[in-house]
C-alpha positions as CSV (number, residue, x, y, z in Angstrom):
1,X,58.6,108.2,110.8
2,X,54.8,108.1,110.4
3,X,53.1,105.8,112.3
4,X,52.5,102.6,111.2
5,X,55.7,102.9,108.9
6,X,58.1,100.3,109.2
7,X,61.3,101.5,110.8
8,X,64.0,102.0,108.0
9,X,67.3,99.7,108.9
10,X,70.3,101.7,109.3
11,X,72.7,102.1,106.2
12,X,75.6,99.9,107.2
13,X,73.2,97.1,108.4
14,X,71.2,97.2,105.1
15,X,74.2,97.2,102.6
16,X,75.2,93.8,104.6
17,X,71.7,92.6,104.3
18,X,71.3,93.1,100.9
19,X,75.1,91.8,100.0
20,X,73.8,89.4,97.5
21,X,71.0,91.5,96.1
22,X,71.7,93.8,93.2
23,X,67.8,94.9,92.9
24,X,66.6,98.0,94.2
25,X,68.4,101.6,94.8
26,X,70.8,103.1,97.5
27,X,71.6,106.6,98.5
28,X,74.6,108.4,98.5
29,X,74.5,108.1,102.2
30,X,74.5,104.4,102.1
31,X,77.3,104.2,100.0
32,X,79.3,106.5,102.2
33,X,77.8,105.2,105.4
34,X,79.5,101.5,104.2
35,X,83.2,102.7,103.2
36,X,83.2,105.0,106.8
37,X,82.2,101.7,108.5
38,X,84.7,99.4,106.5
39,X,87.5,102.1,106.7
40,X,87.1,102.3,110.6
41,X,87.4,98.5,110.6
42,X,90.3,98.2,108.8
43,X,91.5,100.7,110.7
44,X,90.9,99.3,114.1
45,X,92.2,95.9,112.9
46,X,94.8,97.2,111.5
47,X,95.9,99.2,114.4
48,X,95.5,95.9,117.2
49,X,97.7,93.6,114.6
50,X,100.6,96.2,114.3
51,X,100.4,95.9,118.1
52,X,100.4,91.9,118.4
53,X,101.7,90.3,115.0
54,X,104.7,90.4,112.7
55,X,103.9,91.9,109.1
56,X,103.0,88.3,107.5
57,X,100.2,87.7,109.6
58,X,99.4,91.4,109.4
59,X,99.0,91.2,105.5
60,X,97.5,88.3,105.8
61,X,94.5,89.5,108.4
62,X,94.4,93.0,106.2
63,X,94.0,91.2,102.6
64,X,91.2,88.6,104.4
65,X,89.3,91.5,105.7
66,X,89.4,93.6,102.7
67,X,87.9,90.5,101.2
68,X,85.4,90.1,103.7
69,X,84.4,93.9,103.0
70,X,84.3,93.9,99.7
71,X,81.8,91.4,99.5
72,X,78.8,93.9,99.8
73,X,80.5,96.5,97.4
74,X,79.3,95.4,94.1
75,X,75.6,94.6,95.1
76,X,75.8,98.4,96.7
77,X,77.3,99.6,93.9
78,X,74.7,98.3,91.3
79,X,72.1,99.7,94.0
80,X,73.4,103.2,93.6
81,X,73.7,103.1,90.1
82,X,70.0,101.7,90.1
83,X,69.0,105.2,92.0
84,X,70.3,107.4,89.1
85,X,68.4,105.4,86.5
86,X,71.4,104.1,85.1
87,X,72.6,99.9,84.1
88,X,74.3,98.3,86.8
89,X,77.1,97.9,84.2
90,X,79.3,100.3,85.0
91,X,80.6,98.6,88.2
92,X,82.8,96.9,85.9
93,X,85.0,100.0,85.9
94,X,85.9,98.5,89.6
95,X,87.4,95.4,87.9
96,X,90.6,96.4,86.7
97,X,91.4,97.7,90.4
98,X,90.2,94.3,91.9
99,X,92.3,92.4,89.4
100,X,95.9,94.4,89.8
101,X,95.0,94.0,93.9
102,X,94.8,90.4,93.0
103,X,97.6,89.5,91.3
104,X,100.2,92.0,93.5
105,X,98.9,90.0,96.7
106,X,98.9,86.9,95.0
107,X,102.5,87.6,94.6
108,X,103.9,88.7,97.5
109,X,101.8,86.3,99.0
110,X,103.9,83.5,96.7
111,X,107.1,84.5,95.9
112,X,107.6,87.3,98.2
113,X,107.6,91.3,98.5
114,X,111.0,91.7,96.1
115,X,109.2,90.1,93.4
116,X,105.8,92.2,93.6
117,X,108.0,95.5,93.8
118,X,109.6,94.4,90.6
119,X,106.3,93.6,89.3
120,X,105.1,97.0,90.4
121,X,108.1,98.6,88.5
122,X,107.4,96.9,85.1
123,X,103.4,97.4,84.9
124,X,103.4,100.9,86.5
125,X,100.9,102.0,83.7
126,X,98.3,99.8,85.0
127,X,97.9,102.1,87.8
128,X,96.6,105.2,85.9
129,X,94.4,102.5,84.2
130,X,93.3,101.7,87.6
131,X,93.1,104.9,88.4
132,X,91.6,106.5,85.8
133,X,88.6,103.7,85.7
134,X,88.0,104.5,89.5
135,X,87.9,108.5,89.3
136,X,85.2,107.7,86.6
137,X,83.0,105.3,89.1
138,X,83.5,107.4,91.9
139,X,82.6,110.6,89.8
140,X,79.0,108.2,88.5
141,X,78.5,107.2,92.0
142,X,78.3,110.9,93.4
143,X,76.2,111.8,90.8
144,X,72.3,112.5,92.7
145,X,69.9,110.5,92.2
146,X,66.6,110.1,90.2
147,X,64.0,111.6,92.3
148,X,60.5,109.5,92.9
149,X,60.5,106.2,91.5
150,X,62.0,104.5,88.8
151,X,62.2,101.6,86.6
152,X,64.5,99.9,89.6
153,X,62.0,100.8,92.7
154,X,60.4,103.5,94.5
155,X,63.1,106.4,95.7
156,X,64.6,105.0,98.5
157,X,64.9,108.8,100.3
158,X,61.1,109.2,100.4
159,X,60.5,105.6,102.0
160,X,63.2,106.6,104.5
161,X,61.6,110.3,105.4
């Protein structure tokens, strides 16, 4: 860090602080840092709830935590696409997976796990749509950002140096 330069926030902290801000740019390391932190939190909470709670409580805690951890993701993904000079509309590729998860979770909570299993047997083709959409989004997010400033702001790698 140069003298007189403000310290840069930790990537995960930056992601949470900008949870509702799609303006600007985000690096691949910010995306990976948040994904790893979220996975660690989910793993730790799942482990603890597995020791002390029955399945319905574990499922409720897991679903609630998933929703909470997903709040900053759309803005982070848009900023990541902005880093490549792309419009943020490609984030909509993640919508099929969210809708399928939401419907399956709603059915499991309201009608039981057997109803969810029956639904899964009938709608397996949706899983392929979700997989392909998610794969396309992941491939877009993995591409390197543009060097230097672009129409969405300054290069986040240079400001972090």
